[in-house]
N, C-alpha and C positions, 0 to 999 in steps of 0.2 A: 367789428360784430359779427361773431359765428351766427349767420342765421340761421344754422340747421340747430343749433343749442335748446331750443325752446320746441321743436316741434315732438307732439305726442305729449307734451307737460300743460298741466294747470297752471295758467297764468292769473296772478292777482286773485288767486282763490274762485275766480268767476268764469275764465274764460279756457279753453280746451284748444288747445294750437293744433290742426289739423293739417294745414298746408301752408309751404311758403309762394305766393305770388307775387311778388315783386323786393328786388333790394336796389338801393342805392349810396350814399355816403354818407346820409344821416340815419337809417334803419332800413326798416324791412316792414313789409306789410303780408300780413297773413289770412289766410281762412280760419278761423273759428267758431266754436260753438260757446253762446252765451249760456252757461249751465241753466240759472235762474229761470230762463225762458225759454230754454232750448231753441234757441233763434242763432241762425248763423248771419256773422258780421265779416268784415273787411276790420283786422286788429293792423293799426298803425301802431309801431314800435321803434320807440329812438334809441340809438346806443347810448351808452353808461358816460361815455368822452360825451357826447352829446349835451347830454342833461346835463353835464357837470357844466357848461357854457351857461352864464347867466343869460346872455342876448340870446342864444337861440333855445334856450327852456322858454324864456319870455317869449318866442315868435312862435313855440309849439304853441304853448296854453292862448295865444293870442287866435290861434287857429282855430282850436277848441270853442272859444267864445263867440269869437266871429260866427263862425259855422251854427252853432248851437240855438243864433238867434233867426234865422233863416229856415222857411219853413217851407217853399215852392216847390211842389213836385220836381221842377228840374233842377233843382240841387239837391245833392249828396244828404243825406240825414245823418245826421251825429247822435247816437243814443246815447254814448259813454267816454269820458275822458279821466285821466288820472294820472298818480305818478304813484310806483308800486315801492314798496320797504326797501329794495335795494337801489331806489333810485332811476330808474327806468319810467319814462313817459311814455304815455299810450293814447290813443283815439280810436275807439270802437265807432264804425259805420255800418250803413245800410251796404250788403253782399250783393254785388252785380255781377251779372253776367254778359257776356259783348264783348266789344271792343272798342278801345278808343277811337278818335276821328283819326288820329294816326296811324294806326293799323289796317284801317277804311281805306283811307288815299293811298296806302301802299298796295292793296290789292285790286283798287280799283280805280284810281291814278287821279281820277276825275269825277265829279257828281255834276246832274242833269242839273238845271236851274231849280225845277219844282222842290227836286230834293233837296238841293241845300239849304232852298226859302224854308224850307219846313224844319230843318236844322237848325238854321241862325235863331227862326224866329221864337224858337225853345231857349235858346241860347239867351235872347234880348229878355225872356220872360225872367229867368232866373236872375241877370244882372239888374232887372230893373227894381225887384223888393231887394238885392244886396245894396245899390245903389241909393234906395228909399230910406235904406236903414244906416246912409252913412257908410259903407264899405266897398272897399275898392278892390277886386280881386289881384290889379295887378303883376299875375302869370298868365291870362289866357293864352291856350296855345294847344292844336291840335292833342296832344297827350290829356291836357283835362278837360278834354269833350267825351264823354262817354257816350256809348250809341248802343243802346238796348231796345230787346223787347218785352213788353209788358203790357200782360192781358189781351191779348191779339193787337196790339196799337203798336205798331213796326218803327222803326229810326225816332224812338223815345229817349231825349237828350237828359245827360246828367251832367252839371257843370260839377266839376273834381278842385279838390285840392286850394282850398283859402289858406294855404301855408304861407304866403306873404301879402294877404290881404290886408291894410289898414284901415283903421277907421279914420275918415276925413277931416278930424278932428286930432289928429293925433300927431304929435312933431316926433316921431321915433323916423320917417323917413330923413327928416334934416342931419339926425346925427345917426344914421347911417351911411348917409351920403358924404358925411364930412369924414369918412376912414378911410372913402373910396369905394364904398358898397352900392353897387345899384342892382335892385330886386328885378327879377325877371328875365325871360330869354330873347338875347338881342334880334332878332330875325321876328318879333312880335312886338317889340317895343314901340311905344308912343315916342315922339323928338321929345317932349318935354320929360319922361322918364328917363329915358337913354342919355337924359344931360343934368340928371339928378334933381328937377325943379319937383316942385310939389305938384302932387298929382288928383284931378277926380275923378268922375264916372267917365268922362270924357276920353280919358286915357283906353279905359277898358273896350271902348268904340272903337278907338282905331286899331287895338288889338283884333275885335272882333272882323274890322275891314278887310285887314291882312287875312283872316283865317278864309273870309269870301270868296277872298281873290284866290288862294288857293286851291281851295275846293272844286274853283270854277275853271281855270284853266291849269291845276295842274304843275304850279311852282312859284312860293311865296313872291311878291312885287319887287322887293329887294334881296340880292345874294352878294357874298363878298366872302372874300378867300380865308377873313378871321373876324372874331367876335366883335372886335373895336371895328372895323371898318363896316 
């Protein structure tokens, strides 16, 4: 996907693409203006090749559906989602200014107990609503924890990217693991998730425990030379 091809263009007749925020193998995230409301949003756009994959398209639509059900202030808000006439899948979310927890740790190495507790409590609140709705995040890591300041409140947390979230009653995980696919980031995976077993909210809490250990000590509890190890 050419991430620059959309810059300055009107996307899906509703969004003006202003700036590239970041990109990966599946697509890109842009700062955009929602024209009808003159609102700044973060627009996540998948490449056409990804959208052509039924499984990836299903997972992206699942992210939109899962995220739209979550209303807690510590969870990123999703405003809109859909698919353009030329087949691009997209998700419009609130635009945030700040840093991921990964960027904070790169800069500060470790956090105080009080600050770490303040951040982790907010993550717990976001997860509590998700788990109550039968949604497991499955990829909780510092990259998906966004730290911002809102109306004078410092270190306000937004949990990002329910892209591989699953409903606890879904059989999707079983079908994915049968093809050798393990969701999540190895360093933060619970043992049951790494083994491809069914997971529930406790798996997210394990990942959060790994994050808490890392922010207090400067390194995750388990390190190895390869993801498999």
